[in-house]
Biopython code that builds the backbone (N, CA, C, O; Angstrom):
import numpy as np
from Bio.PDB.StructureBuilder import StructureBuilder

atoms = [
    (1, "TYR", "N", (114.287, 192.130, 37.619)),
    (1, "TYR", "CA", (115.353, 191.166, 38.030)),
    (1, "TYR", "C", (115.311, 191.079, 39.508)),
    (1, "TYR", "O", (115.196, 192.065, 40.236)),
    (2, "PHE", "N", (115.415, 189.780, 39.943)),
    (2, "PHE", "CA", (115.296, 189.504, 41.401)),
    (2, "PHE", "C", (116.668, 188.792, 41.736)),
    (2, "PHE", "O", (117.120, 187.909, 41.007)),
    (3, "SER", "N", (117.272, 189.206, 42.825)),
    (3, "SER", "CA", (118.431, 188.608, 43.186)),
    (3, "SER", "C", (118.477, 188.373, 44.709)),
    (3, "SER", "O", (118.067, 189.220, 45.504)),
    (4, "CYS", "N", (118.956, 187.273, 45.054)),
    (4, "CYS", "CA", (119.112, 186.917, 46.533)),
    (4, "CYS", "C", (120.332, 186.064, 46.642)),
    (4, "CYS", "O", (120.979, 185.760, 45.640)),
    (5, "LEU", "N", (120.656, 185.677, 47.837)),
    (5, "LEU", "CA", (121.945, 184.937, 48.062)),
    (5, "LEU", "C", (121.841, 183.453, 47.480)),
    (5, "LEU", "O", (122.841, 182.881, 47.045)),
    (6, "GLU", "N", (120.678, 182.909, 47.495)),
    (6, "GLU", "CA", (120.626, 181.507, 47.065)),
    (6, "GLU", "C", (120.356, 181.290, 45.506)),
    (6, "GLU", "O", (120.536, 180.184, 44.996)),
    (7, "CYS", "N", (119.946, 182.313, 44.824)),
    (7, "CYS", "CA", (119.538, 182.107, 43.429)),
    (7, "CYS", "C", (119.319, 183.436, 42.772)),
    (7, "CYS", "O", (118.831, 184.362, 43.420)),
    (8, "ASP", "N", (119.646, 183.567, 41.553)),
    (8, "ASP", "CA", (119.333, 184.722, 40.755)),
    (8, "ASP", "C", (118.299, 184.255, 39.751)),
    (8, "ASP", "O", (118.518, 183.267, 39.050)),
    (9, "VAL", "N", (117.117, 184.989, 39.666)),
    (9, "VAL", "CA", (116.036, 184.648, 38.774)),
    (9, "VAL", "C", (115.702, 185.965, 37.996)),
    (9, "VAL", "O", (115.576, 187.047, 38.568)),
    (10, "TYR", "N", (115.574, 185.794, 36.697)),
    (10, "TYR", "CA", (115.131, 186.886, 35.902)),
    (10, "TYR", "C", (113.782, 186.505, 35.174)),
    (10, "TYR", "O", (113.678, 185.441, 34.564)),
    (11, "VAL", "N", (112.791, 187.387, 35.262)),
    (11, "VAL", "CA", (111.521, 187.053, 34.610)),
    (11, "VAL", "C", (111.225, 188.247, 33.762)),
    (11, "VAL", "O", (111.099, 189.354, 34.284)),
    (12, "PRO", "N", (111.098, 188.047, 32.348)),
    (12, "PRO", "CA", (110.885, 189.137, 31.444)),
    (12, "PRO", "C", (109.486, 189.806, 31.768)),
    (12, "PRO", "O", (108.612, 189.260, 32.441)),
    (13, "ASN", "N", (109.403, 190.947, 31.249)),
    (13, "ASN", "CA", (108.067, 191.717, 31.472)),
    (13, "ASN", "C", (107.239, 191.852, 30.142)),
    (13, "ASN", "O", (106.207, 192.523, 30.126)),
    (14, "ALA", "N", (107.696, 191.222, 29.062)),
    (14, "ALA", "CA", (106.924, 191.220, 27.871)),
    (14, "ALA", "C", (107.481, 190.041, 26.952)),
    (14, "ALA", "O", (108.666, 189.712, 26.983)),
    (15, "PHE", "N", (106.553, 189.444, 26.148)),
    (15, "PHE", "CA", (107.011, 188.557, 25.157)),
    (15, "PHE", "C", (106.013, 188.612, 23.891)),
    (15, "PHE", "O", (104.887, 189.110, 23.911)),
    (16, "THR", "N", (106.603, 188.044, 22.857)),
    (16, "THR", "CA", (105.760, 188.112, 21.569)),
    (16, "THR", "C", (105.785, 186.791, 20.923)),
    (16, "THR", "O", (106.720, 186.459, 20.195)),
    (17, "PRO", "N", (104.753, 186.009, 21.179)),
    (17, "PRO", "CA", (104.645, 184.622, 20.633)),
    (17, "PRO", "C", (104.206, 184.563, 19.158)),
    (17, "PRO", "O", (103.198, 183.945, 18.815)),
    (18, "ASN", "N", (104.976, 185.211, 18.324)),
    (18, "ASN", "CA", (104.544, 185.401, 16.926)),
    (18, "ASN", "C", (105.381, 184.396, 16.079)),
    (18, "ASN", "O", (105.309, 184.457, 14.852)),
    (19, "PHE", "N", (106.121, 183.535, 16.651)),
    (19, "PHE", "CA", (106.903, 182.489, 15.845)),
    (19, "PHE", "C", (107.981, 183.128, 15.020)),
    (19, "PHE", "O", (108.317, 182.564, 13.979)),
    (20, "ASP", "N", (108.571, 184.278, 15.393)),
    (20, "ASP", "CA", (109.663, 184.832, 14.621)),
    (20, "ASP", "C", (111.044, 184.481, 15.214)),
    (20, "ASP", "O", (112.103, 184.916, 14.761)),
    (21, "GLY", "N", (110.928, 183.621, 16.310)),
    (21, "GLY", "CA", (112.247, 183.234, 16.856)),
    (21, "GLY", "C", (112.817, 184.077, 17.946)),
    (21, "GLY", "O", (113.808, 183.734, 18.590)),
    (22, "ILE", "N", (112.151, 185.213, 18.140)),
    (22, "ILE", "CA", (112.615, 186.192, 19.132)),
    (22, "ILE", "C", (111.608, 186.375, 20.174)),
    (22, "ILE", "O", (110.482, 186.754, 19.850)),
    (23, "ASN", "N", (111.914, 186.135, 21.440)),
    (23, "ASN", "CA", (110.915, 186.278, 22.610)),
    (23, "ASN", "C", (109.590, 185.655, 22.352)),
    (23, "ASN", "O", (108.532, 186.257, 22.536)),
    (24, "ASP", "N", (109.677, 184.437, 21.921)),
    (24, "ASP", "CA", (108.388, 183.658, 21.537)),
    (24, "ASP", "C", (107.766, 182.945, 22.653)),
    (24, "ASP", "O", (106.670, 182.407, 22.496)),
    (25, "TYR", "N", (108.420, 182.903, 23.825)),
    (25, "TYR", "CA", (107.786, 182.214, 24.878)),
    (25, "TYR", "C", (108.163, 182.946, 26.263)),
    (25, "TYR", "O", (109.058, 183.787, 26.347)),
    (26, "PHE", "N", (107.410, 182.541, 27.272)),
    (26, "PHE", "CA", (107.579, 183.237, 28.576)),
    (26, "PHE", "C", (107.845, 182.200, 29.632)),
    (26, "PHE", "O", (107.122, 181.212, 29.760)),
    (27, "LYS", "N", (108.985, 182.461, 30.453)),
    (27, "LYS", "CA", (109.211, 181.664, 31.613)),
    (27, "LYS", "C", (110.335, 182.403, 32.368)),
    (27, "LYS", "O", (110.986, 183.274, 31.792)),
    (28, "PRO", "N", (110.573, 182.059, 33.670)),
    (28, "PRO", "CA", (111.629, 182.536, 34.468)),
    (28, "PRO", "C", (112.948, 181.985, 33.965)),
    (28, "PRO", "O", (112.973, 180.857, 33.472)),
    (29, "PHE", "N", (114.024, 182.707, 34.062)),
    (29, "PHE", "CA", (115.297, 182.296, 33.703)),
    (29, "PHE", "C", (116.189, 182.311, 34.978)),
    (29, "PHE", "O", (116.321, 183.360, 35.608)),
    (30, "GLU", "N", (116.786, 181.191, 35.357)),
    (30, "GLU", "CA", (117.508, 181.126, 36.579)),
    (30, "GLU", "C", (119.065, 181.076, 36.227)),
    (30, "GLU", "O", (119.469, 180.613, 35.161)),
    (31, "HIS", "N", (119.848, 181.562, 37.153)),
    (31, "HIS", "CA", (121.256, 181.569, 37.055)),
    (31, "HIS", "C", (121.878, 180.996, 38.386)),
    (31, "HIS", "O", (121.561, 181.482, 39.472)),
    (32, "ASP", "N", (122.666, 180.074, 38.287)),
    (32, "ASP", "CA", (123.320, 179.419, 39.368)),
    (32, "ASP", "C", (122.288, 178.793, 40.360)),
    (32, "ASP", "O", (122.435, 178.842, 41.581)),
    (33, "CYS", "N", (121.256, 178.216, 39.746)),
    (33, "CYS", "CA", (120.174, 177.653, 40.572)),
    (33, "CYS", "C", (119.998, 176.160, 40.247)),
    (33, "CYS", "O", (120.230, 175.749, 39.110)),
    (34, "PHE", "N", (119.615, 175.397, 41.176)),
    (34, "PHE", "CA", (119.005, 174.062, 40.910)),
    (34, "PHE", "C", (117.717, 174.052, 41.798)),
    (34, "PHE", "O", (117.770, 174.085, 43.027)),
    (35, "PHE", "N", (116.628, 174.007, 41.121)),
    (35, "PHE", "CA", (115.316, 174.054, 41.838)),
    (35, "PHE", "C", (115.010, 172.684, 42.420)),
    (35, "PHE", "O", (114.956, 171.676, 41.716)),
    (36, "LEU", "N", (114.814, 172.685, 43.729)),
    (36, "LEU", "CA", (114.310, 171.432, 44.350)),
    (36, "LEU", "C", (112.865, 171.405, 44.293)),
    (36, "LEU", "O", (112.278, 170.326, 44.222)),
    (37, "GLU", "N", (112.218, 172.555, 44.319)),
    (37, "GLU", "CA", (110.795, 172.630, 44.143)),
    (37, "GLU", "C", (110.561, 173.853, 43.198)),
    (37, "GLU", "O", (111.322, 174.820, 43.213)),
    (38, "TYR", "N", (109.492, 173.769, 42.388)),
    (38, "TYR", "CA", (109.196, 174.793, 41.375)),
    (38, "TYR", "C", (107.697, 174.841, 40.996)),
    (38, "TYR", "O", (107.099, 173.837, 40.608)),
    (39, "GLN", "N", (107.148, 175.994, 41.121)),
    (39, "GLN", "CA", (105.671, 176.012, 40.637)),
    (39, "GLN", "C", (105.528, 177.454, 40.078)),
    (39, "GLN", "O", (105.659, 178.451, 40.787)),
    (40, "PHE", "N", (105.247, 177.486, 38.733)),
    (40, "PHE", "CA", (105.072, 178.737, 37.964)),
    (40, "PHE", "C", (103.676, 178.733, 37.426)),
    (40, "PHE", "O", (103.166, 177.758, 36.874)),
    (41, "ARG", "N", (103.089, 179.890, 37.622)),
    (41, "ARG", "CA", (101.602, 180.080, 37.191)),
    (41, "ARG", "C", (101.376, 181.407, 36.527)),
    (41, "ARG", "O", (101.929, 182.433, 36.923)),
    (42, "VAL", "N", (100.572, 181.366, 35.535)),
    (42, "VAL", "CA", (100.238, 182.626, 34.827)),
    (42, "VAL", "C", (98.655, 182.752, 34.845)),
    (42, "VAL", "O", (97.953, 181.780, 34.566)),
    (43, "PHE", "N", (98.138, 183.951, 35.173)),
    (43, "PHE", "CA", (96.735, 184.210, 35.287)),
    (43, "PHE", "C", (96.310, 185.322, 34.311)),
    (43, "PHE", "O", (97.097, 186.202, 33.963)),
    (44, "ASP", "N", (95.067, 185.253, 33.892)),
    (44, "ASP", "CA", (94.544, 186.309, 33.008)),
    (44, "ASP", "C", (94.008, 187.437, 33.999)),
    (44, "ASP", "O", (94.066, 187.301, 35.221)),
    (45, "ARG", "N", (93.479, 188.564, 33.369)),
    (45, "ARG", "CA", (93.079, 189.688, 34.155)),
    (45, "ARG", "C", (91.935, 189.359, 35.077)),
    (45, "ARG", "O", (91.704, 190.117, 36.019)),
    (46, "TRP", "N", (91.204, 188.286, 34.877)),
    (46, "TRP", "CA", (90.053, 187.886, 35.655)),
    (46, "TRP", "C", (90.480, 186.907, 36.745)),
    (46, "TRP", "O", (89.645, 186.466, 37.535)),
    (47, "GLY", "N", (91.784, 186.557, 36.801)),
    (47, "GLY", "CA", (92.232, 185.610, 37.727)),
    (47, "GLY", "C", (92.227, 184.175, 37.387)),
    (47, "GLY", "O", (92.562, 183.335, 38.222)),
    (48, "ASN", "N", (91.848, 183.853, 36.159)),
    (48, "ASN", "CA", (91.717, 182.550, 35.679)),
    (48, "ASN", "C", (93.167, 182.014, 35.337)),
    (48, "ASN", "O", (93.963, 182.702, 34.698)),
    (49, "LEU", "N", (93.436, 180.854, 35.762)),
    (49, "LEU", "CA", (94.803, 180.202, 35.474)),
    (49, "LEU", "C", (94.814, 179.877, 33.987)),
    (49, "LEU", "O", (93.926, 179.201, 33.468)),
    (50, "VAL", "N", (95.858, 180.385, 33.314)),
    (50, "VAL", "CA", (96.039, 180.087, 31.877)),
    (50, "VAL", "C", (97.214, 179.227, 31.622)),
    (50, "VAL", "O", (97.300, 178.668, 30.528)),
    (51, "PHE", "N", (98.175, 179.056, 32.568)),
    (51, "PHE", "CA", (99.376, 178.282, 32.423)),
    (51, "PHE", "C", (99.873, 177.863, 33.903)),
    (51, "PHE", "O", (99.806, 178.641, 34.855)),
    (52, "SER", "N", (100.344, 176.641, 33.982)),
    (52, "SER", "CA", (100.849, 176.183, 35.256)),
    (52, "SER", "C", (101.890, 175.143, 34.971)),
    (52, "SER", "O", (101.648, 174.258, 34.150)),
    (53, "SER", "N", (103.095, 175.205, 35.636)),
    (53, "SER", "CA", (104.107, 174.185, 35.399)),
    (53, "SER", "C", (104.889, 173.918, 36.674)),
    (53, "SER", "O", (105.111, 174.828, 37.473)),
    (54, "SER", "N", (105.295, 172.710, 36.862)),
    (54, "SER", "CA", (106.174, 172.365, 37.959)),
    (54, "SER", "C", (107.557, 171.963, 37.357)),
    (54, "SER", "O", (108.435, 171.493, 38.081)),
    (55, "ASP", "N", (107.722, 172.144, 36.106)),
    (55, "ASP", "CA", (108.982, 171.859, 35.328)),
    (55, "ASP", "C", (109.667, 173.159, 34.958)),
    (55, "ASP", "O", (109.112, 173.893, 34.141)),
    (56, "PRO", "N", (110.857, 173.511, 35.507)),
    (56, "PRO", "CA", (111.463, 174.717, 35.131)),
    (56, "PRO", "C", (111.913, 174.970, 33.655)),
    (56, "PRO", "O", (112.247, 176.075, 33.227)),
    (57, "GLN", "N", (111.880, 173.757, 32.894)),
    (57, "GLN", "CA", (112.156, 173.836, 31.445)),
    (57, "GLN", "C", (110.983, 174.174, 30.660)),
    (57, "GLN", "O", (111.142, 174.551, 29.500)),
    (58, "GLU", "N", (109.727, 174.072, 31.208)),
    (58, "GLU", "CA", (108.566, 174.350, 30.373)),
    (58, "GLU", "C", (108.301, 175.797, 30.313)),
    (58, "GLU", "O", (108.746, 176.535, 31.192)),
    (59, "PHE", "N", (107.595, 176.255, 29.317)),
    (59, "PHE", "CA", (107.322, 177.678, 29.195)),
    (59, "PHE", "C", (105.951, 177.874, 28.523)),
    (59, "PHE", "O", (105.377, 176.978, 27.904)),
    (60, "TRP", "N", (105.453, 179.174, 28.705)),
    (60, "TRP", "CA", (104.114, 179.537, 28.256)),
    (60, "TRP", "C", (104.317, 180.105, 26.803)),
    (60, "TRP", "O", (105.125, 181.008, 26.583)),
    (61, "ARG", "N", (103.533, 179.523, 25.810)),
    (61, "ARG", "CA", (103.567, 180.165, 24.499)),
    (61, "ARG", "C", (102.507, 181.109, 24.196)),
    (61, "ARG", "O", (102.388, 181.569, 23.061)),
    (62, "GLY", "N", (101.671, 181.448, 25.223)),
    (62, "GLY", "CA", (100.621, 182.440, 25.040)),
    (62, "GLY", "C", (99.473, 181.861, 24.223)),
    (62, "GLY", "O", (98.722, 182.601, 23.588)),
    (63, "MET", "N", (99.338, 180.534, 24.242)),
    (63, "MET", "CA", (98.297, 179.773, 23.539)),
    (63, "MET", "C", (97.377, 179.060, 24.497)),
    (63, "MET", "O", (97.737, 178.633, 25.594)),
    (64, "ASN", "N", (96.128, 178.962, 23.984)),
    (64, "ASN", "CA", (95.099, 178.135, 24.644)),
    (64, "ASN", "C", (94.769, 177.003, 23.659)),
    (64, "ASN", "O", (93.866, 177.130, 22.831)),
    (65, "GLY", "N", (95.517, 175.896, 23.766)),
    (65, "GLY", "CA", (95.377, 174.920, 22.747)),
    (65, "GLY", "C", (95.968, 175.430, 21.478)),
    (65, "GLY", "O", (97.163, 175.726, 21.452)),
    (66, "ASN", "N", (95.212, 175.552, 20.424)),
    (66, "ASN", "CA", (95.667, 176.137, 19.105)),
    (66, "ASN", "C", (95.325, 177.587, 18.988)),
    (66, "ASN", "O", (95.639, 178.205, 17.970)),
    (67, "ARG", "N", (94.726, 178.133, 19.933)),
    (67, "ARG", "CA", (94.209, 179.517, 19.830)),
    (67, "ARG", "C", (95.137, 180.434, 20.643)),
    (67, "ARG", "O", (95.507, 180.090, 21.765)),
    (68, "PRO", "N", (95.522, 181.612, 20.083)),
    (68, "PRO", "CA", (96.347, 182.495, 20.907)),
    (68, "PRO", "C", (95.442, 183.241, 21.917)),
    (68, "PRO", "O", (94.286, 183.570, 21.649)),
    (69, "TYR", "N", (96.033, 183.473, 23.057)),
    (69, "TYR", "CA", (95.398, 184.387, 24.013)),
    (69, "TYR", "C", (95.397, 185.818, 23.526)),
    (69, "TYR", "O", (96.234, 186.176, 22.697)),
    (70, "GLN", "N", (94.529, 186.615, 23.987)),
    (70, "GLN", "CA", (94.491, 188.096, 23.637)),
    (70, "GLN", "C", (95.695, 188.747, 24.141)),
    (70, "GLN", "O", (96.282, 188.363, 25.152)),
    (71, "MET", "N", (96.088, 189.826, 23.357)),
    (71, "MET", "CA", (97.196, 190.725, 23.788)),
    (71, "MET", "C", (96.749, 191.339, 25.117)),
    (71, "MET", "O", (95.559, 191.562, 25.341)),
    (72, "GLY", "N", (97.697, 191.602, 25.971)),
    (72, "GLY", "CA", (97.322, 192.251, 27.254)),
    (72, "GLY", "C", (98.288, 191.861, 28.332)),
    (72, "GLY", "O", (99.299, 191.198, 28.098)),
    (73, "VAL", "N", (97.943, 192.296, 29.529)),
    (73, "VAL", "CA", (98.745, 192.030, 30.731)),
    (73, "VAL", "C", (98.287, 190.801, 31.397)),
    (73, "VAL", "O", (97.079, 190.617, 31.549)),
    (74, "TYR", "N", (99.158, 189.942, 31.807)),
    (74, "TYR", "CA", (98.890, 188.707, 32.645)),
    (74, "TYR", "C", (99.760, 188.782, 33.901)),
    (74, "TYR", "O", (100.858, 189.338, 33.917)),
    (75, "VAL", "N", (99.216, 188.210, 34.904)),
    (75, "VAL", "CA", (99.879, 188.144, 36.181)),
    (75, "VAL", "C", (100.500, 186.803, 36.426)),
    (75, "VAL", "O", (99.827, 185.797, 36.204)),
    (76, "TRP", "N", (101.751, 186.705, 36.874)),
    (76, "TRP", "CA", (102.423, 185.472, 37.180)),
    (76, "TRP", "C", (102.828, 185.347, 38.632)),
    (76, "TRP", "O", (102.980, 186.328, 39.360)),
    (77, "SER", "N", (103.007, 184.018, 39.041)),
    (77, "SER", "CA", (103.517, 183.819, 40.336)),
    (77, "SER", "C", (104.497, 182.637, 40.266)),
    (77, "SER", "O", (104.272, 181.686, 39.518)),
    (78, "LEU", "N", (105.597, 182.705, 41.057)),
    (78, "LEU", "CA", (106.671, 181.647, 41.089)),
    (78, "LEU", "C", (106.967, 181.355, 42.492)),
    (78, "LEU", "O", (107.355, 182.224, 43.273)),
    (79, "ASN", "N", (106.779, 180.108, 42.816)),
    (79, "ASN", "CA", (107.209, 179.577, 44.126)),
    (79, "ASN", "C", (108.326, 178.519, 43.892)),
    (79, "ASN", "O", (108.185, 177.641, 43.041)),
    (80, "TYR", "N", (109.377, 178.618, 44.625)),
    (80, "TYR", "CA", (110.474, 177.668, 44.350)),
    (80, "TYR", "C", (111.279, 177.481, 45.699)),
    (80, "TYR", "O", (111.234, 178.259, 46.652)),
    (81, "ALA", "N", (111.979, 176.387, 45.627)),
    (81, "ALA", "CA", (112.933, 176.065, 46.744)),
    (81, "ALA", "C", (114.326, 175.672, 46.065)),
    (81, "ALA", "O", (114.387, 175.030, 45.016)),
    (82, "VAL", "N", (115.427, 176.123, 46.773)),
    (82, "VAL", "CA", (116.740, 175.723, 46.358)),
    (82, "VAL", "C", (117.505, 175.291, 47.472)),
    (82, "VAL", "O", (117.151, 175.538, 48.625)),
    (83, "ASP", "N", (118.623, 174.605, 47.167)),
    (83, "ASP", "CA", (119.514, 174.160, 48.249)),
    (83, "ASP", "C", (120.660, 175.172, 48.377)),
    (83, "ASP", "O", (121.501, 175.321, 47.491)),
    (84, "PHE", "N", (120.648, 175.826, 49.473)),
    (84, "PHE", "CA", (121.663, 176.878, 49.756)),
    (84, "PHE", "C", (122.589, 176.418, 50.931)),
    (84, "PHE", "O", (122.214, 176.503, 52.101)),
    (85, "ARG", "N", (123.778, 175.943, 50.584)),
    (85, "ARG", "CA", (124.750, 175.469, 51.523)),
    (85, "ARG", "C", (124.206, 174.489, 52.451)),
    (85, "ARG", "O", (124.449, 174.553, 53.656)),
    (86, "GLY", "N", (123.438, 173.537, 51.905)),
    (86, "GLY", "CA", (122.852, 172.371, 52.646)),
    (86, "GLY", "C", (121.523, 172.638, 53.261)),
    (86, "GLY", "O", (120.925, 171.743, 53.858)),
    (87, "GLU", "N", (121.029, 173.865, 53.133)),
    (87, "GLU", "CA", (119.802, 174.242, 53.753)),
    (87, "GLU", "C", (118.725, 174.475, 52.549)),
    (87, "GLU", "O", (119.015, 175.106, 51.532)),
    (88, "VAL", "N", (117.534, 173.928, 52.770)),
    (88, "VAL", "CA", (116.515, 174.215, 51.721)),
    (88, "VAL", "C", (115.893, 175.623, 52.023)),
    (88, "VAL", "O", (115.345, 175.843, 53.103)),
    (89, "VAL", "N", (115.989, 176.516, 51.090)),
    (89, "VAL", "CA", (115.470, 177.875, 51.118)),
    (89, "VAL", "C", (114.283, 178.042, 50.175)),
    (89, "VAL", "O", (114.381, 177.770, 48.978)),
    (90, "TYR", "N", (113.132, 178.505, 50.748)),
    (90, "TYR", "CA", (111.953, 178.783, 49.897)),
    (90, "TYR", "C", (111.857, 180.264, 49.556)),
    (90, "TYR", "O", (112.237, 181.176, 50.290)),
    (91, "ASN", "N", (111.294, 180.395, 48.334)),
    (91, "ASN", "CA", (111.110, 181.862, 47.918)),
    (91, "ASN", "C", (109.893, 181.942, 46.996)),
    (91, "ASN", "O", (109.439, 180.978, 46.380)),
    (92, "GLN", "N", (109.419, 183.166, 46.962)),
    (92, "GLN", "CA", (108.135, 183.512, 46.207)),
    (92, "GLN", "C", (108.503, 184.825, 45.401)),
    (92, "GLN", "O", (109.215, 185.733, 45.831)),
    (93, "MET", "N", (107.913, 184.771, 44.194)),
    (93, "MET", "CA", (108.010, 186.002, 43.348)),
    (93, "MET", "C", (106.658, 186.145, 42.689)),
    (93, "MET", "O", (105.918, 185.172, 42.548)),
    (94, "ALA", "N", (106.332, 187.379, 42.280)),
    (94, "ALA", "CA", (105.104, 187.636, 41.473)),
    (94, "ALA", "C", (105.356, 188.874, 40.728)),
    (94, "ALA", "O", (106.223, 189.668, 41.089)),
    (95, "GLY", "N", (104.540, 189.075, 39.588)),
    (95, "GLY", "CA", (104.680, 190.177, 38.784)),
    (95, "GLY", "C", (103.700, 190.072, 37.603)),
    (95, "GLY", "O", (102.725, 189.322, 37.636)),
    (96, "ASP", "N", (104.011, 190.875, 36.536)),
    (96, "ASP", "CA", (103.081, 190.795, 35.395)),
    (96, "ASP", "C", (103.947, 190.787, 34.143)),
    (96, "ASP", "O", (105.107, 191.199, 34.146)),
    (97, "VAL", "N", (103.329, 190.301, 33.079)),
    (97, "VAL", "CA", (103.962, 190.200, 31.713)),
    (97, "VAL", "C", (102.959, 190.695, 30.688)),
    (97, "VAL", "O", (101.762, 190.421, 30.772)),
    (98, "THR", "N", (103.467, 191.411, 29.747)),
    (98, "THR", "CA", (102.543, 191.908, 28.615)),
    (98, "THR", "C", (102.788, 190.942, 27.465)),
    (98, "THR", "O", (103.933, 190.735, 27.062)),
    (99, "LEU", "N", (101.692, 190.333, 26.919)),
    (99, "LEU", "CA", (101.733, 189.539, 25.779)),
    (99, "LEU", "C", (101.458, 190.482, 24.582)),
    (99, "LEU", "O", (100.459, 191.201, 24.568)),
    (100, "LEU", "N", (102.348, 190.464, 23.598)),
    (100, "LEU", "CA", (102.193, 191.315, 22.429)),
    (100, "LEU", "C", (102.271, 190.488, 21.222)),
    (100, "LEU", "O", (102.932, 189.450, 21.266)),
    (101, "TYR", "N", (101.658, 190.840, 20.137)),
    (101, "TYR", "CA", (101.813, 190.157, 18.779)),
    (101, "TYR", "C", (102.420, 191.155, 17.729)),
    (101, "TYR", "O", (102.620, 190.787, 16.571)),
]
sb = StructureBuilder()
sb.init_structure("model")
sb.init_model(0)
sb.init_chain("A")
sb.init_seg("    ")
for serial, (resi, resn, name, xyz) in enumerate(atoms, 1):
    if name == "N":
        sb.init_residue(resn, " ", resi, " ")
    sb.init_atom(name, np.array(xyz, "f"), 0.0, 1.0, " ", f" {name:<3s}", serial, name[0])
structure = sb.get_structure()
């Protein structure tokens, strides 16, 4: 969990894209935020980009087209900007997520 004055962002550390309706996708969840800029990326263990989005509503399903990615740990990065009392504030976050089936 990450908290600062301008925005609260929660990023899960695991998800299970097995289509059971519980934790089927991966994305940051924001509270009291309106992103002016947003770039979310997920990388495999070799540093290959497996997902990228500039839309806060998009999420990673753990799929490469119609094929699921392997279970394991993936690294993510989030760069964003928010309006805090009339001033644009930039922030960066990074971490990892475990993909489980």
